N, C-alpha and C positions, 0 to 999 in steps of 0.2 A: 650668394652661394650657388654653385653650378648644380643643375638638375641631375638626378640619377635615379635609376630604378634597379632594385635587386630582389629576385625571388629565389628561394632555395627550398626545394621539395614541397611546394605549396599544393595543398589539396583542399577542395571545397565540397561539402555535402549539403543536400537539401532534405530535411526530414519530411516524410509523408505521414501526416497526423492521422489519416484514415487508411493507412496502408495495410492494416490487418485484414481488411475485407478481401475475401478470396478472389472475387471478380476483378477488383482493382489491381490486385497483385498480378493476376494473369495478364491483364492488358499492359501493365508496365514491363513485365518480363519480355513480352513480345516486342515492345518498342525500344527498350533500353537494355537489351540482353547483356548480362555480365556487369551491369552498373548498379545493381541493388545490393544492399547489405543491411545489417542491423547495427545500430550504435549502442553505446553503453546503457542507454535507457530502453533498449529493446524496441526502438522505433525503426521502421523501414526507412532507409535513406537512399536517395539517388546520389551516386558518386559523380558529381558534375565535372570536377577537375581533379586530376591525379598526378602528384609528384612532378610539378612543373617548375623548372629552374631556368633562369636567364638573367642577364644584367644588361642595362642600357646606360649610355653616357651621352653627353651633348653631341649632337650631330647624327644620332641614330634615328633611323626611320624604319620601324618594324611593322610588318603586315601579318595579320592573323587570318588564316584560311582554314577551311574545313566544311564539312556538310552541316546542315541544320542539326542542332543538338550536340555539336562537337565540343562546345564549351567556350566559344569565342567571346560571346557577350558576357557570360559569367566571369571570365577572366578580366575583361575590361571593367566590369563593375567592382571586382575585387581591387583592381588598381586604383579605382576612384574612391575606395573606402566604403562602398555600399555593402559589400559582402565581406565577411571575416573568414579567413582560412581556418579549417579545423586542424591542420597540421602544416608544418613548415614555417618559413619566415618570409615576410614581404615588407619591403621598405621603399617608399617613394619620397624623394626629396625635391622640393620646388613647388611653385604654384601650379595648380591643376585646373584644366578646363575639360570637363567630361561631356562630350557631345553624344549622349547615348539615347536621348529621347527628346523630341521637340518641345514637350511640355514639362520636362523634368524640373521640379522645383517651383512650378507655377501654380497659382491659385486661380481657378477659372471663375470664381465669384468676384475677384478683383478686376479692375480695369487693366488694360495693357500697360498704361503709364504707371499704375501702382506696382505692377509686377516688375517693371524696369527699375523703379526706385528701390524695391526690396532687393533685387539682384545687386544693385550698386552698393547698398548698405552691407550685404553679405560679403562683398569683396572689399569692404572697408574704404570705399571711395568717399571723398568729401562732397559737400553740397554742389560745388562747381563742377566736379567731375561727373556727378550723377546727372546734372543738367546736360552736359555734353553727351553723355551716354544716351539719354532720352532723345536728344536731337538726332544723333547718328542712327539709332534704331528706327525712329519714326520715319526718317528719310528713306532708309532702305526698305522697310516693310510697306510703305505707302498705304497706311491704314486711315489716314486723314482723321475724321471725327470719331471713327471707331476706336481709336487709341484711348479715348476717355469713356468707353462703354465696357461693361463686364465681358470678360473673355468667353463666357458661356454662350454669347450670342454670335461669336465669330464662326465663319465657315471653316472647313478643314484647311483650305488654302491659306486663309488669313492666319490661322494658328501656326502653320508651318513657316510662313514668312516672318511672323513676329518671333517665333522660337529660334529660327535660324539667325535672324538679325541680332537678337540678344545674345545667343550662344557664341557668335563670332565677333562680338564687339569688344570683348575683354581678352587681351592677348596673354596667354600663360607661358610658363616654362615647359610644362608637360601637357601635351594635347592628346586626349583619348577620343577616338572617333568611331562610332558605329555607322553602318552604311545608310541609316535613315537620311543623312545629309545629302545623299546622292539620289534621293527620290524626288519626284515632282515633274512638272511639265517642262518642256524644252526652254520656254521663255524664262522660267524661274531659274533653271540651271545655268543658262547663259549669263544671267545677271549675277548669280551667286558665285560663279566659279572664281572670278577675280578676287572676291572678298575671302573666299575659302583658301585660295592659294596663298594669299598674303598672310593669313593666320598660320598656315602650315609652315611657311618660310620663317616666320618669326618665332616658332616654338623651338626650344632646344631639343626636345625629344617628341617624336610622334609614334603613337601606337594606333593602328587602323585595322578594323575588322571589316572585311568585304568578301562577297562572293564573286566580284568582278575582277578577272585577271588584269584587264587593262588599267584599272585604277591602281592595283597593287604595283604594276610595272611603272606607272607614272610617278608614284609618290614614295615607294618603299625600296630600300636597299637590302633589307633582310626580311626573311619570311619564316614564320613558324606554322607548320601544318599540324593542327589539332585533330585527333581522331578518337572519338569516344572519351574525351576528357584528357587524353595523354598526348605528349609531343611525339609525333611520328617522324617529323623532319624539321631541321632548323639549319638555315644557311642562307647563302646569297639568293636574292629574289628569283632570278631566272632559273636557277638550278632546282629550287624547291617547287616553283610553279610548274616546271616541266614534269617533275615527278608526280605532283598532285594531279595535273591534267591527264597525264598518261595512265593514271590508275582508274579513271572513270570508264 
């Protein structure tokens, strides 16, 4: 079955369970002016995403841009099934790989190898496929004997290498990417770029959130500019990027 994504009037709220405190409310009003409201249970909520609609089909490469707090990562997490909309309809068809956090779904008390096996089981791989997955990730991450030690003893660089290697080892129909993948030292990025580009080429649909215009230009054909949780512009990458950069 071909991949597809469809959103119609999607809105996402985050309740503030201690939001009745006057000082907290004042700070929030200052930082997210116009994005506070009360829900049916009289809780203060942040209106993270408001009335977002779009559809994607195989071959689409969508970039999400906007300032910090615009709703980009929230929208990605909703597409991944982590957040549930409070209004509207959201449907994603096809296998998903959500590269949103290098440690997403990992247990730091388990070894690197045990985490690889669990990821393989989650993706319903058989024993032989899990063995191939472990070999592939171990070769890329270059952790040697550390692969059989608990991840809590890993350095931050080792965690990123393992997380990246595992996240990019299983090819999905729908690829959701946050810009953490583009962090790291130059040597790591040089090594990782070919692996990442292969993953992007193999996906039927790409949704990428980034602050980097050059990355959006390289990998995306369409861009949605989010501003305070709403779609401010939606169209060809160059046109929306020019409008966004011209507004700074």
